[in-house]
N, C-alpha and C positions, 0 to 999 in steps of 0.2 A: 629325149628331153621331157622332163616332167611338166605337166600343166599346172598353172597356178590356180588353185582352188580358193575362191573367195571365202574368207572367214565370216561367219555370222556373229557379229558382235552384239551382245545384249547389254544395253545400257543399265547402269545401276538404278536408274529411275524406274525402268520397266521391271526389274527384279523386285524393287521396293513395292511397286503397285501390285505385282502378282502375289507377293507375300501377304499383303493386306487384303487382297481380294479373296485368297484362300481362307484367311482368318475370318473374313466376313461370312463366307459360306458355312464355315464350321459353327459360327455363332447362330446363324439362321437355323441350321439343322438342330442345334442344341435346344433352342427354344421350342421348335416344332415337336421334338421328342418329349420335352418336359410337359408341354400342353397336352399331348396325347396321353401320356402316362397319368398325369394329374386327373384328366377327365375320366379316364378309365377307373381310377381309384374312387373318385367321387360317385361315379355311376354305380359301381359295385357296392359301395357303402350305403347308398340310398339316402345320404344326408341332405342333398340339395335336389331341386327340381331338374328333370331331364332337360328342360328348355335352357337352364343355366349352363349345363355341360356343353350343349350344342352351341350356345352363344359363344362361349370361351373358345371352343375348338375351331369352329368355322371361321370366326373373326381372326384368331391368331394365325391359322394356316393361310387364310385368305390374304391378310396383309403382310405378315412378317415372313412368310415363306413364298407364296406364289407371286404377289405383287413385287416384292423385293427382287426375286429372281427374274421377273419380267423386265424390270428396269435394268438389271445387270446384263441381260442378254445383249443389249445394244452397246454396252461398254466395250471399247476396243481391247482392253486388257482383261476381260472376263475369261478366265482360263477354260471353262467348259464350252464356250461358244467361239473360241478363237478360229476354229476350222470352218465355221459356218460362213456361207455367202451372205451378203447384205440382205438379199431377199429372204433367205432362210431365217436370219435373225429377226426380221420384221414379222414373219409368220409366227415364230415361236413367241415373240413378244406379245402379240395381240391375243394368241391363244391362252397363254398364262394369265394375261391381264383380264380376259373375259371370265375365265374360271375363278380367279382370285376375287374379282369384283362380285361375281354371283354368290360365292361362298360368304363374303363379308355382308352382303345385303341380306341373304337368307338368315345368317346367324344373328343379325341385328333385329330383323323384323320378327322372328320367332320369339325373341326375348321381349320386345316392346309390347307384344300382344298379351303377355302375362304380367307385365309391370306397368300399371296405369300411371305411376308417378316416377317413371324412370328418368325423366329429364330434369332431375334435381341436382345432379352433380356434373362436374366438369368433364368427367369421363364420358358420360352419355351425350352431353351437348356437343363435344368435339366429334364423337362418333357419328352423330346426325349430320353435322356439317360436312364431314368427310364423305359420307354416303351420297350427299347431294353433289359434291365435287366429282365423285367417282362416276356418277351417271352422266354428268356433263362431259367429263373426260372421255367416256365411252363414245358419246355421240360425235364429239369433235375429233376423236381418234379415227372415225370412219372417213371424215373429210381429209385428215392428214394422210391416211392410207391411199386415198385416191386423189392426192393433191395435184399430180401431173395431169390427170384427166380433167380435173376441175379448172386447171390453168388453161387448157386448150379451149374450154368452152366459155369460161367466165373471165379469163385473164387475171385471175387472182394468183399472186406469186406463191409457189409451194412453201417457201420459207415462212410466210405469214401464217399459214394454216398449221405448220409444224411447230412454230414457236408458241402459238396459242395452246396447242395440245400439250406441249412440253410444260408450259407454265401451270396449266390446270392439273396435269398429272402429278407434277412435283408437289403442288399444294395439297392435293387429295392424299398423297402418300404421307406427307409430313403431318397433316392434321390427324390422319388415321393412326399413325404411329404414336402421336402425342396422346391419343385416346387410349391406346394400349398401355402407354407409360403410366397413366393415372389409374388404369384398370388394375395394374399390379399392386396398387396401394391396398386393395382389399386383402385383409389378412388371410382369408381362407384360400386365396389363390396362391399366395407366396409360400404356404406350408403344405407338405405332403404328410399323409398318414404315417405314423411310426417315427417321426423325426421332429425335433424342436427347432430345426434350422429354418430361418426365414429367408427364402430365396428372392424376396421382392427386390431388394437393392441390386442384386446381381442381374435379375431380369430387366430391371429398368436401365442398368448400365448397358446391357446388350441392345436394348431398344435404341439408345442414343448412338451406340457404335454402328449398328446395322443401318440406321437412317443416314448417318454421315457417310459411311463407306458406299452404300448403295446409290447415293445421289451424286457421287463424284462425277461420273461420266455424263449424267443428265444435266448437271449444272454447267459443265464445260461446253456441252452441246448448245445449251440455252444461250450462253455467252457468245458463242460463235454465231448463232442465228441472230442475236441482238445486234452484233457488229455488222452483219450482212445487211440488215434492214436500215440501221442508222448511219452506216458508213464510218463509224468511229474506229 
């Protein structure tokens, strides 16, 4: 007598989410490759200051690659972290977040040091606001990571610490990506040597796509935390 083997049914929704998740990863890597190649060309040509290349590369990789992937790590339908345990996901999340934040801060500070009047445009103003939120997110991320230990000692519900960290983290990422969006307005960033093609509109479209798809899981988690606190 044959045993009934349970079939694993994958819902169309999960397939849909996985497809867009893979599309998001492709978009993220595409921008990272473009930024790396662009900075290499500009460095070799000697047309712009070295601090500028470092600013572009460190901030782009920090925000649009590492921070985005850090957020996606906790997403239940993120394909490369599906096999991870919750503890492993949290560890990968904070490691990527710390490295991405450090790169974004370094890339910004090194450019601010050579540009006395850098805070004259929306790109730089949003960048500064994002950096402040990134630092705050880092500190309250520590409290979220140790939320159960804090609850035992101070009786503060873990969900309160986590929702605060989630909100600040989402805000920092959105504002940082908005800064990248306006950074692509600079003509010399949208064009590569040897071509008249302006990549700026495409890069800005990818910023919007990446921001939206990367925050899907975080927003869902935030809503669940909000319902848990308010009882709605």
